[in-house]
N, C-alpha and C positions, 0 to 999 in steps of 0.2 A: 504493500500500500504506500503510495506517495503522499506523505502527510502534508507536504506543502500544497499539493494540489487539493487535498481534502479541505485544508484550512481556507484556501482561496474559494472553493465551492461554497463553504459555509458563509463567508463574507458576502458572496454574490447572492446567495439565497436570502440573507438578511436584508440586503439592499433592495432586492426585488420585492420582498414582503413589505418593506416600508413604503415603497412606491405604490404597491397595490392598495395599501391601507389609505394613503393620501388620496388616491384616485376614488376609492370607495366612499370615504368620508366627504369628499368634495362633490358628491352627486347632488344635483338640485332636486332629485326625487326623494326628499327626506322621509315622507310618510311611507313610501314603498321600501326605503332602506330600513327603517325601524321595523316594519312588518317582516322583512326578510331576515333580519337578525333575530327577532323573537321566534320566528318559525324554526330557524336553524338551531336555536337554543333548545326549544322543546323537543326537537327531533333527536338531539344528542343526549339529553338528560337521561333517557332510558338506558343508555349504554355508558353511563359515566364511569363505570369501573374499568373500562378499556382505556389503555394509555393514550391512544390516538384521540378518542373522544374527549378525554380530560384536557389534552393540549388545546383542542379546538374550543372547548368550553372556557378555558382560561383566556384565550384570545377573544372570544365573544364577550366575556365580561368587560374587557378593556374597550372593545368597540361600543358596547351598549352605553357605557359611561360617557362616551363622546357624542352621543346623539340623545340628549336629555328629552324625555317625554314620559308621560304616565305609563305607557306600555313598556318602555325600556326599563323603568324602575320595577315594574311588576316582574319582568323577566329576570332582573338581577336578584330579586327576592326569591324567585324560584331556584336560582342557582345557589343562593345562600342556604337553601333548605336541602341541598344535596347531601347524601351520606358520605360523600368523598371530601376529605379535609382539604385537599389541594384546590378543589373547585370552590369550596366555601371561602377559603382564604382569598382567592382571586376575586370572587364576588364581593367580599367585604371590603377589600382595597378599592375596588371600582366604586362601590357605593359611598365610601368616605370621600373619594375624589369627586364624585358627582355632587355629593352634599356640600362640598366646599364652594361649588359654583351655583347649584340649584337646590338649596336645602328645602325650598318650598315644595318641590316634587316629592322628595323623600319623606318630608314631614306629613304631607297629605296622604301618602300611601300608608304610613304607620298609624296615623290618627284614624283613618278609615278602618284599618285592621283591628285597632283597639275597640272600635265601636261595632265590630262585627261585619264590616264591609270588606273592600279590597278583594272580593271574590270569595273569601272565607275568613273567619275570625282569626286573630293573631295567635290564639292559643291552639289552633288546629295545626299550626306549623310545628315541626319537630325540631330539626337542627337550627333553623333560622331563629327560633325563639331564643335559644341559648346564645346565639351570636349577636343578636340585636343590641342588648345593652352595652356590650363591648364596642360595637360600632358607634353607638351614640356617644360613648365616653370619648371617642377620638374626634368627634365633630366639633369644630370651633364655632358654635352658634348657640346663643342662649336658649333657643327653642329646643335644643337637644335635651337639656335638663328638664324642660317642661314635659317632654315625652317620657323620660325616665320617671318623673313624678306621677304621670298618668299610669304608668305600669305599676308603680308601688301602690297606687290606690285602686288597682283593678280588682274586679270581683272574682277573677280566676286565680287560684293559688299558683299555678304554673307560671303565669305572667309575673306575679309578685316575686316568686322565687328567683326568676331569671333576673329581674331588676336588682334584687339584693346582691347579686354577684358583683355589681359595680357600685353599690351604695356607698362604700367607704371611699372610693376614688372621687366621688362627686360631693362628699359631705362638707366641703368648704362652703357650699351653698346652704344657707340656713334653712331653706325650705326642705331640702333633702334631709337635714338633721331632724327636723320636726316630723317629717314623714316616717323616718326610721323609728323615732321614739313612739309614734302611734302604733307601730307594728309589734312592739315588744311583748304584747300579751295576746298576739294572734295565734290561735291554736291550730290553724290549718297546716297541713303537711305539704312540703314541696321537696323536690330533688335538687341537690346542689353538687357542684364540681368539687372533688376532693383535692384538686391540684396535682394529682399524680396519674391522670388519665382515667380515673374512675369516678363514681358518684356515690352519694349517700343521701338518705332521707332524714329530714329533721323538721321540726315545726318552724313556721315563719317567725314566731315569737323568739325562739331560741337563736335563730340566725341573726335577727335584727338586734337582739340583746348583745350578742357577741360583737357586732359592729359598733354599737353605741358604746360598749365598755372599752373597746380598743381605741375609739376616737377620744374617749375621756382620758385614757392613759396618755395618749399623745399630747392632748391639751395640757395635762398636768406637767409633762416634761418641758413643754414650751412656756409654762407659766401662765397659761390662759385661764380665765375665770371659769 
């Protein structure tokens, strides 16, 4: 094998891929482009365990973020619900990038999902529900905290448990602190990440109390009242 030739071929393929992406995104047929990308996403989601499909879904995540629309956001959340971690990671990065430019679209989709819209209620999502709070914690927009607060106050225990995963990270906001305090006596059970790739069940009250206690300890070390 001529490795110099192989490297040159790799550079050539990258250059051609960049040119093809610029040409695709430069299309004036924006609605048709979004529809095409969404269709391609749904076609490949069923075979997301296959390496080729995973690579294509990762590319589609990037492309969808560059054509902001309600449909592209819906497709990205479908990708965020994939059982494949690499696909979820690509979709999460794409949604954060999209939210930096068009948070209104992302916020509208999540708000509708929390109210039972967006095609199905937010609690019906499996993997995406667990990813969502971490995604919101990365978004530099005050509205992201509002959505986490809505999750903390949600009637479904799975949604509340998911939001608690990032409650400590957002607790500089007094509203989040108060929301956490209100949950310390909540007896509903939820599933939490154990930090080692597994999960465990605990009451929402127990989880909230641990976060509140940890925040209090940090405040004491800092000399906060």
